C-alpha positions in Angstrom: 0.1 0.0 0.2 1.5 3.6 -1.2 2.3 6.6 1.2 0.3 9.6 0.1 2.1 12.4 1.8 0.5 16.0 1.2 3.4 18.4 1.1 1.8 21.6 3.2 2.4 24.6 5.2 -0.1 27.7 5.1 2.5 30.1 4.9 4.2 30.7 1.4 8.1 30.8 0.4 8.6 27.9 3.3 10.5 25.2 0.1 7.2 23.4 -0.7 7.4 22.7 -4.2 11.6 23.1 -3.7 10.3 19.9 -0.9 8.1 17.8 -3.0 10.4 18.1 -6.1 13.4 16.8 -4.7 12.4 14.2 -2.0 10.4 12.3 -4.8 13.7 12.7 -6.7 15.4 11.0 -4.1 13.0 8.4 -3.2 13.2 7.4 -7.1 16.5 7.0 -7.1 16.4 5.0 -4.0 13.8 2.1 -6.0 10.5 3.9 -4.9 8.0 4.4 -7.3 6.8 7.5 -7.0 3.9 9.9 -8.2 3.9 14.0 -8.0 0.6 15.4 -8.4 1.1 19.2 -8.5 -2.1 20.6 -6.8 -1.4 24.3 -7.0 -2.6 26.7 -9.2 1.0 28.4 -10.1 1.9 24.7 -11.3 5.7 25.5 -9.7 6.6 22.3 -9.8 5.4 20.9 -13.2 7.8 23.4 -14.3 10.5 22.6 -12.2 10.4 19.0 -13.7 10.6 20.0 -17.4 6.2 20.1 -18.0 5.0 23.9 -17.9 1.6 24.5 -17.6 -0.4 24.6 -20.9 -4.1 25.3 -21.1 -4.8 23.3 -24.1 -3.4 19.6 -22.1 -4.6 17.8 -19.3 -4.1 18.4 -16.0 -4.8 17.4 -12.6 -8.4 20.0 -12.9 -9.7 17.5 -15.4 -8.9 14.4 -13.0 -10.7 16.7 -10.4 -14.0 16.3 -11.9 -13.3 13.5 -13.8 -12.9 14.4 -17.4 -9.8 12.3 -17.6 -8.4 9.2 -16.4 -5.4 9.3 -14.2 -3.2 7.5 -17.2 -4.2 10.2 -19.4 -2.6 12.5 -17.2 0.5 10.7 -16.4 3.5 12.8 -17.3 6.8 11.1 -17.6 9.9 12.4 -15.8 13.7 11.8 -16.7 13.5 8.6 -13.9 11.8 5.8 -15.0 9.9 5.0 -12.0 8.8 8.9 -11.3 5.7 10.7 -12.5 4.1 13.4 -12.5 1.1 15.0 -13.0 1.2 18.2 -13.8 -1.4 21.8 -12.6 -2.9 24.2 -14.5 -4.8 27.5 -14.1 -7.4 25.8 -14.6 -7.7 24.8 -11.3 -8.0 28.3 -9.4 -11.5 27.8 -11.1 -12.3 24.8 -9.6 -12.3 26.5 -6.3 -15.6 28.5 -7.7 -17.1 25.6 -9.3 -16.5 22.6 -6.1 -18.8 24.6 -3.9 -22.4 23.4 -4.9 -21.2 19.6 -5.8 -22.1 17.2 -3.1 -18.9 15.3 -2.0 -16.4 18.3 -3.1 -14.0 17.2 0.1 -13.3 13.8 -1.8 -12.7 14.6 -5.2 -8.8 14.0 -5.3 -8.7 11.2 -2.6 -11.6 9.7 -5.5 -9.1 10.3 -7.9 -5.9 9.0 -6.3 -7.5 5.9 -4.6 -7.4 5.3 -8.8 -3.6 4.6 -8.7 -2.4 4.2 -5.7 -1.6 0.6 -5.8 0.5 1.0 -8.5 2.8 3.5 -6.6 5.0 3.6 -3.3 4.7 7.2 -2.3 2.0 9.9 -3.4 3.1 13.4 -3.1 0.7 16.3 -3.2 2.2 19.3 -3.5 -0.5 21.5 -1.8 -1.5 25.6 -2.5 -0.3 28.0 0.0 -3.7 28.6 1.8 -6.4 27.4 3.3 -9.7 26.6 0.5 -11.4 23.6 -1.1 -8.3 22.1 -2.8 -6.6 22.6 0.9 -9.1 20.3 2.2 -9.5 18.0 -0.4 -5.6 17.7 -0.6 -5.3 16.7 3.5 -8.7 14.2 2.7 -6.7 12.3 0.5 -3.0 12.1 2.6 -2.6 9.9 4.7 0.2 11.5 5.9 1.6 15.1 6.0 4.9 16.7 5.6 5.4 20.0 7.1 8.4 22.1 5.4 9.1 24.8 8.2 11.2 27.6 7.7 14.1 28.8 9.4 12.1 32.3 10.1 9.8 33.8 13.5 6.9 34.0 11.4 6.8 30.4 9.7 7.1 29.2 13.3 4.2 31.7 14.4 2.1 29.8 12.4 2.8 26.8 13.2 0.3 26.0 15.8 -2.9 27.0 13.6 -1.9 24.8 11.6 -1.9 21.9 14.0 -5.3 23.1 14.9 -6.3 23.0 10.9 -4.9 19.3 11.0 -6.2 18.1 13.9 -9.9 19.1 12.6 -10.0 17.3 9.3 -8.3 14.3 11.0 -11.1 14.1 13.3 -14.3 15.6 11.2 -13.2 14.8 7.4 -10.7 12.3 6.8 -11.8 8.7 7.0 -8.6 7.2 7.7 -7.4 9.8 9.8 -4.6 12.2 8.7 -0.8 11.6 10.3 2.1 13.9 10.8 5.1 12.4 9.5 7.1 15.0 10.6 8.4 18.4 10.0 11.6 19.5 8.3 13.5 23.0 8.9 14.2 24.4 5.7 16.2 27.4 4.8 18.4 26.7 7.6 21.4 28.9 7.8 24.5 27.4 10.1 26.1 30.2 11.0 22.9 32.3 11.5 22.2 32.2 15.6 18.8 33.0 14.5 18.1 29.8 12.6 19.2 27.7 15.2 16.9 29.4 17.7 14.3 28.6 16.3 15.2 25.2 15.5 15.7 24.8 19.6 12.1 26.5 19.8 10.3 24.4 17.5 12.2 21.2 18.9 10.6 22.3 22.1 7.1 23.0 21.5 6.6 21.0 18.6 4.5 17.8 19.7 5.3 15.7 16.5 8.2 14.4 14.9 10.9 16.6 13.5 13.0 15.6 10.8 17.3 15.2 12.0 18.1 16.2 8.0 17.7 20.7 7.7 17.7 21.7 4.5 20.5 24.2 4.0 19.8 27.9 1.8 21.9 26.5 -1.4 22.2 28.1 -4.6 21.5 25.0 -6.7 18.3 24.4 -5.1 17.1 27.5 -6.7 18.8 27.2 -9.6 17.9 23.6 -10.5 14.1 24.6 -11.7 15.4 26.6 -14.1 16.7 24.0 -15.9 13.4 21.9 -15.5 15.0 19.7 -13.5 15.4 18.1 -9.6 19.1 19.0 -8.0 20.5 15.9 -8.7 20.6 16.6 -11.8 21.9 20.2 -11.9 24.5 19.7 -8.8 24.5 16.4 -6.9 27.5 17.4 -5.2 26.1 20.2 -3.4 24.7 21.0 -0.3 21.1 21.1 -0.9 21.2 17.9 -3.2 22.8 15.8 -0.1 20.5 17.0 2.1 17.3 15.9 0.5 18.9 12.6 -0.5 19.4 12.4 3.8 16.0 13.5 4.4 14.4 10.5 2.2 16.4 7.9 3.7 14.8 9.6 6.9 10.9 9.0 5.6 12.2 5.5 4.6 12.9 4.4 7.2 9.8 5.3 9.0 8.4 2.4 6.9 9.0 0.0 10.0 8.8 2.1 12.9 5.5 3.9 11.5 5.8 5.9 15.5 3.6 9.9 14.0 0.4 10.1 15.6 -1.7 12.7 16.0 -2.4 14.2 19.8 -5.4 12.6 20.1 -4.1 9.1 19.7 -1.5 9.6 22.1 -2.0 6.6 24.9 0.2 7.4 28.2 2.6 4.2 29.6 -0.2 4.2 32.9 -3.4 4.5 30.3 -1.5 1.4 28.2 -1.3 -0.8 31.3 -4.6 -0.3 32.6 -6.5 -1.4 29.1 -3.9 -4.3 28.9 -5.2 -5.4 32.3 -8.5 -4.6 32.4 -8.7 -6.5 29.0 -10.8 -9.9 29.1 -9.3 -12.5 27.0 -11.7 -14.7 25.3 -10.9 -18.1 23.7 -10.2 -18.7 19.8 -14.1 -20.0 18.4 -12.9 -23.6 18.4 -10.4 -23.0 21.8 -13.5 -24.3 24.1 -14.3 -27.6 23.2 -9.9 -28.4 23.9 -9.4 -26.7 26.6 -9.6 -28.2 29.8 -9.3 -27.5 33.6 -5.4 -28.2 35.1 -5.3 -27.7 38.4 -2.0 -27.8 39.8 -1.7 -30.1 43.1 -0.4 -28.6 46.7 3.1 -30.1 47.3 2.9 -33.4 49.4 5.6 -34.8 51.3 6.2 -38.0 50.0 5.2 -41.0 51.0 7.4 -43.4 53.0 7.2 -47.2 51.5 5.7 -49.6 53.4 7.9 -52.8 54.5 6.7 -55.7 52.3 6.4 -59.2 53.6 8.2 -62.2 52.4 6.3 -64.1 49.9 3.6 -61.6 49.6 2.9 -59.3 46.5 3.8 -55.4 45.9 0.6 -52.8 45.6 0.9 -50.6 42.7 -1.5 -47.8 41.8 -2.9 -47.9 38.2 -1.3 -45.5 35.8 -2.6 -41.7 35.3 -5.4 -41.9 32.9 -5.9 -45.4 33.0 -9.4 -47.5 33.5 -9.8 -48.4 37.5 -11.0 -52.1 36.5 -7.9 -53.0 34.0 -5.5 -55.5 35.1 -2.3 -54.9 35.5 0.6 -57.2 34.2 2.7 -57.6 37.5 6.7 -56.8 36.1 8.8 -59.3 36.7 12.3 -57.7 37.0 14.6 -58.2 39.9 16.5 -55.4 40.3 13.2 -53.0 40.3 13.2 -54.0 44.0 15.1 -53.3 46.8 
């Protein structure tokens, strides 16, 4: 089953699209089958992968309203296992068209369900706003990655973002929306403010924070102008190496999967109480074979009775044998002494 991950922060300019494009590329390099859905009307992810928006071509807008199947909208990239569904300016008009449509929050989810079995990872590049498009993206996603710029204003809106995610998780999302983690972007090792913001988030953010910090990098800024991810532009740059490490961190979550929403978290005391108070019922066919085994109380060993000469010793019947069964005598002189 694939992981559907929305990369979202309602604040713009925090490297959402840069994270989507380059994280997807490095996951493809690790052998994963990846699909990137550009769900932002600005279509920056599309142009960043060499597919600039064109009004006369199919886009996620057509898939959202059932006008085209996913196979007809999928575009190739330079990696054979990395595909793109581009965006276009038509998507901006979808905000008005979705208003009067039943189940308007589930349109993107219904579209993704058609292809999710074909990929290991499906990324949704979200618009930097809170609208019906945003709700569609959050409902369609299983998890969310939050890029956080090393800046005070970005940290200030983080609490509001968590409230939005929690509301979607409780009221709209069918499977529940989990937070895979937050990633620090545009991080400057030589700037004290970046370290202070990172420390404050580490102290107050109640979810996973990826160890990898994405630095400011000229290569990350230049790569979109060539229509390619940074791995094909400057693979030795600090930005390229950072996204490589981030991809490996995301893959490592496949075995741990410890990310939870606050409403799902449970203290150790509650967990112990639930286990001890839980009533254990036998399996359907187990009642037929269960027996009540009572452990006998240890008794002092009985002293052997003296046996008179010529008298046959008394032996007890073995466990489980019939009482009226005659037992053959044991002819072994060495047995008795």
